[in-house]
N, C-alpha and C positions, 0 to 999 in steps of 0.2 A: 595744152594742146588737146584738141578733140580727136579721138581715133576709135579703134575697136570696131565691132560689128555695128554698122549703120552710123558710125561716127558719133556715138552716144556715150562715150566714156571720156571724162576729163582726166588728163594726166598732169600731175603737179610734181615738179622737181623741187626738192628742198635741200638745204645744207645749213649747218650750224654757223651762226654769225654772231659775233660779240661786238656791239656798237662801241663800247668803251675802249676797245683795243685799236680802233681805227682801221681804215681800209687796207693799208699795206700789210699789217700783221694778219688780218683776216684772209687776204688773198694768199699770203705765204702759207698759212695754215691749210687753206683749201688745196693748194698745190702740193704740199709736202707732208702735211699732218695726217692724223687719223681720218679715215673715211667716215664722215657723219651724214652723208647724203642719203636721201630716200626718194623713191618714186611712189607717189600716192595716186590712187585712182578713185573716181567718184562717178556714178552713173548720172546722166543728165537727161532731161526730157526733150530738150530742143537739140537736134543733131547739127553737126558742123555743116557749113555750106561753102562751096568754092574751094580754092586752094588754101592751105595753111599759111 
């Protein structure tokens, strides 16, 4: 999602995912396991337009 001053910051939400474990095990780990998520930011040249 774009936000920040002038909507020129890209926000990226990440979380650890293990494809070999399958979706049910990964979703369970995301809900109850250790918190592995991060929010990363990156400046962009083209600002966001309209509603998100």
